[in-house]
N, C-alpha and C positions, 0 to 999 in steps of 0.2 A: 377217895376211891381209885387204887393200884391200877395202871395201864395193863388192859388184857390184851391175848392177842387177837382177839375177833376185833378189839377196836382199830388195831392197828392194819388190819385186814380189808376190814369196809372202809378205812378213811382211804387205803390206797385206791380201793375201786373207784371211791366218791372223787378222788383227783384225776384219774384218767377220765371220768367221765367230764370234768370241767377242764381237759386239758384241749378234749375234740370238741368240745365245744367253741373253746378259743381258738382253735385253728380253723374251726368251718367259718368264724369272722372273718380271721385271717384269710381264707379263701374268697369270700365276696370282697374284700379290701383288696386283693389283685385283680379280680374279674374286671372291676370299676376302673383301675388303673392299666389293664389291658383294653380297653373299651375306648377310653383316652388316646392309649398309643395308636390303636387303630384308625381312628378318627385326626389326628394329626397326621398321620402316614398318607392318607387321605387326600386332606389341605396341602402336605409338602409336595405331594407329588404334580395334583391340580396347577398350585403356585409355580412351582417350577416352570411348566410349561407354557403358563400365563408371561411372565417375564423374561424368559428366552425369546417367546413370538411377541412382544414388545407389546402384550395384552391383546393381539387379535384371536389368542384361542384360549378355551378353557375358564372362560369368564365363569359361566355358569354352573363348572362343575367345582371349581374354588368357592362360591358364594354356600353352593351345597355341603361340601365338607367341613365350613367353616360352621354353618348353619347347626350340622350335627355335633361337632364339637363342644359349642357352648352350653349346652345342658350337663353334657358328662361332665367339663370340668367343675362346674356348680355344685355337682354331687361330690366329686372328688375334693372338692375345699370344706365341705360339709364333714366327710369322713376323715381329712385331716384334723379338723377342730376335736372331734367324737378321741381323735389319738390322744390327746393331751389327760382323760380321764383315766387315773389309776387305774381301774379296772380293763383298760384295754392292753396295757401291761405291754405298752410301748417301750423301745430300749433307746438310750443315749442317740446312739447311729443311727436308728430308724426316725428320729425326730428330727437328727439333723441332714438327714435325706429328703425329707419334707419338706424343712426350709429350704433348702438348695432348688429343689424341684418349684417349692412357691415362689422363690426368686424370679425366675423364667416365666412362670405363668403370670406374674405381674407384669410383665414385660411384653407378652404376646399382643396385647392389645395395640401398642403404640407399634409393634412391626406388622401388625396387621393395617396398620394405618398406613403404612410408610410403603408398603406393597402394592394399596390401593393406588397410591401415587408413582409406582413403579419404582420408586428410589433404588432400595438395593440391588445387586446383580442376582441372577438367578442361584448363582453359587451361594452368595452369601444367604440368601433365605432358606436354600438347603440346609446350611451350615447350621444357622440360628434353629430350626424346627430338631436336627439330628442332634444338639445341645439336650435341646430339653425332653425329648424322648430318652437319651442317653439317662437323664437321671430317672426316668418312670421305670425304665427297662431294670437301671441297679435297684431300685427302692422293690419290686417282684423280686428281685434276686436275696434278697434280705429278710424278706418276707418268707422265700422256700428254707433260705440257710435256718431260720430258726424254728422251724418243724419238728417236732418230735414223736410224730407216729410213721413206722415206716409205711407204709399204705399211700399215707397221705403224703409223704417227704419224696415220695418214690415219683407220682404225679405232679411234685410240683418243681421237681428238678426237670423233667418233661414239659411242663410248661413253662418254665424259664429259660429253657433253651429254643423251645417253639419261638416264645417272644422274640429270642436275640436274631433266631433265624430270620425271622419274616421281619424283623428292623434289617437287615441288613438287605433282604430284597428290594423292600420299600426303597432304601438309600440307594439301590443299584436302579431301580426304576427312575426314580428322580434325576439321576446321573446321566444315565442313559437319555433318556426324555428330553433333558438340556442338551445333550451333543447331538441328538437328531436333529431337535427343532432350530439349534443354533445354526445347522448347515455344514459343520467343519469340526474334524475329529482334534484332538490334541491328546496328549502324550499323559500328560497327570489325569484326566478321566479317564482314559483308559486304562492305567495304573490303577487307580480305585474302584472301575469295573473290575477286574481281575480281584482283586484284594477282596473284595465284596461276597464275590461267587465263591472263595475260598470261607472266609466266614462264615458263607448261609452251610456249605457242608459242614463243616465243625460240630456248631451247633445243634445241626440237624441229625446227626449221628448219634448225638448223646440223648436228643428227643425220642429218636427209633428203641434206643436201648433201654429206657426207661419208662416209656409210654405204653399205653396197655394194645394186647395183639391186634383187635380190632382196628386202633387207630393207625399202628404202627403200617399194617398190611395197606390200609386206604391208602396212607402213603406213598408207599412203595408203588400203589398202581398207578399213582398221578401220574408218576415220572415217566410210564410208558404211552402219556395221553400226545396226540397230533400239538395242541396247543407248546407242551415242554418241548415238544422238536420244535417248532417254530420259534420257540425262546432261544433255543441254543444257536441257530442259523443266525439269528439276530445278532446275540454276544457277539457271533464269529465275526460279522460286519462290523460292528465297533471296535472290538479288539485286535484285530488285525490291519486296520486302514491305517497309512501312513499319517503320522502328526500333520494336519496342516490340511488332510486331503478333502475335499468335500464329500459331504454326506446327504443322502437323500432326505430332505425333511420329509416326504409325504409315509417316510418309515416310523415318525413318531407316532401315529396314532398307532401302528401296528404294535411297536414296542408298548406302548402305555397298556394297552388293550391285553395283550400278555402277560406282561410281568402284572396287571393288575388281576389278572385269572388267577396264577399262581398264588397270589398273596392270598386272594379269597380263599381260596381252597385251606391255605395255612389259619386263616380267620376262622372258617368252619370246624377245622381242625382243634384252632384254640376253645371255640365255643363248645364243644362238644367236650373237650379236655376237663372245662372247666364243673360240664354238667357232671362229668366221672370224678371229678373231687365231690361234688355237694353228696354225691348218692354214696359212695365212702365213708364221708364224715357222718352222713344219716346212719349206713348201717353202721359203722362202728359205735358212735352213743347208744344207739338200740341194744347193740349186743355187750357194751358194757354195763349197761342199765341189766340187763337181763343176768348178767354176770354177778352185778350186785347183789337181786332180788335173789338169785339161788346160795349166792356165801351166806346171808342174810337167813334164807333156811335152811340151809345145813347147819350154821352155828345157833339156830334156833332148836334144831331136829336131834343134835349133839345133846344140849342144853335137857330138853326133855327125856330122853333114851339115853343114858350113860352104860357104857359095856357093859353083861349081863354080871361079869366079876365084882363091880364093886358092889351089887347088890347084898355077894355074899360076906365080904368084909364087912361091911355093913351091919349084917346081922350076926357077924363074928363078935366086932365090938357095941353090941346095943346087949348090956347085961339085963336091962327091963325085959328082954325079948324071950320067950322059951325058944329054944335051940333043940330043933329037931333033931334025934341022934345021928340022923344020916347027913347033916351038915356037914359040908367042909369044914376045917378048921382055917387053912388058906388055900388061896388057886394054886394050881401046881403051876411049877414055870414053865409049861410049855403054854399054859393057858395065858400067861401076861403078854400082853400088847409089847411088843418090840420096841415101840417109841415111848416108853417110859413112860408119865403120866399125860402123853397128848394122844388124844387119840386120832386111829389111822385115818380118819376121813378127814380131821385138821391138818393133819402133815400132806396127805395127797392135796388138799388145797392149795396148800402154801408151794408145795413141789409144782405144781401146776404153773401159778401163777410167775416162780422163779424162772422155768423153763421156759414161757412165753414173752419173758421181759429180755431175758436171754438172745431168745431169736429174734425178737423186734431193735435191741441192741447192735445184733449183727446188721440186719438188713438198714438199719440206719446206719451203719459205719460206709454201706457203698452208696449211699446216697449224697453223705458229707463227702465222700472221696472226689464225686463228680463236681460238686460245688467248690472243694477246695482248688482242685485242679484250673476249674476258671478265673476262680480269685487272683489266683499266685500269678496263670498267664496274663492278666490284665493287668497286674500290679508291675510286671516285670517289664510289659508294654511300657506302660507310663512310665517306670524311671527311664526307659533308653530315649525316650521321647523329651522325658526333660532333660537329661544327662547330655546328650548328642544332640538334640535340635532339631529331631527327625520326624518326619510323620509317622502313624499308626502302620500305614501300610509297610514305613521300610523299618522299623522297629520288629513287627511281627516276620519279617522277611529274613531279619539277622538273627531271630532267636531262633525259626526253621532252620538256616543256612548253617547255624553252629550244630543243632540238633543232628544233622544229618552227615555234616564233619567230623563230629565226634561219635556219632552211633549211639546216642544219648536220647531219652524219651524227652519229650519239650517239657516237658514237667518240671523235670531234671534241673534241664537247662535254664527255664525261667526261674526257679530256686537258687540256684547259682548266682544267677544276675543280680538278684537281689540282695545276695551276701557279698555283692564286692564292693569296696568303698570308689565313691567320688573320684579320689585320684586315677584309679585304674582308666579313666574314661579321658582323662585329662588331655593326653595327647591325640585324640581321636577327632575329627574336623565336626 
């Protein structure tokens, strides 16, 4: 049987439905990853104070966070196993990221035992948890990068940058708690806090750009609350103290509480954002199914109701039928459909579908650009860290300085950095 236009149109609609269903599964995958990140952030913060205070404080809080994280970790491991099924469509990159995360998850039990024994320092424990969380954030980023529907892609871009900003806020809570609990300031800790504040602002700007208006408005209103004002005062206390100067250990509770309240607000936004994603997936699935039904109905209607002049042509070429004297010999040229042998309704259907796909592609380009910028800047930071042996904060400051000195966009500087050969860095310390 030869291929027909209707077969192609209906198959395109079915593929749209399958793609939306697949994206809905990816949203659920991202949700579980986000839940584990949140639980590990709680555990990291409590552990930081527990170790910095030599086990005198936050024992119960740490145990509570640990118990919250364990069942979510088990759920994520099961989802990792599901991704091996071909129907899940996992890419080689995604499977490699999952393997990287799994390596760190496998070491988590041993890390917790060592923390029970207070073997690692607070700094080392924060670093260990942060490495694991970084892999989970990268996995959510990859899920967002694979989305092919504009409405869903935009919300996934908002989600990945909210998660990234929330992780920077979690690290800030842990580092600040460690400084306050230790009772002394140090330059490395201060520089880390400054870098994390800047990282939050960059990520949350992108979140605001791509989030639903109601969520954006809610976040902006949160910035005006007394809790945020108190957080800013405590930040100044940490960042302006002379290295080695004494810090009031009594402020550690206030710091942890205001930081936690801000992170909780981000978490609530994350929960609502995931719910928005679910709703968009469901609405898009229903709309596409309705489009499929409408297309099937239109095509059937076209088959059952051909254009009027085709009957006249049929009568003209039917020798067996009696031809009334008034029957037209051929339709007038003005009566011939302008689309030739294609029906106007089918042509309109194809035009509508093509226009909608073109609009979707333009909206996807906007989301892809945001993800591309994040990817390039992260790679450039990694290149500088590897080539020059510097910290993440120093690498980002170098990119920012070059951007300002040469009046170029940060993305342009990052791309230029990645094109430089290694020998360009040989003379640098």
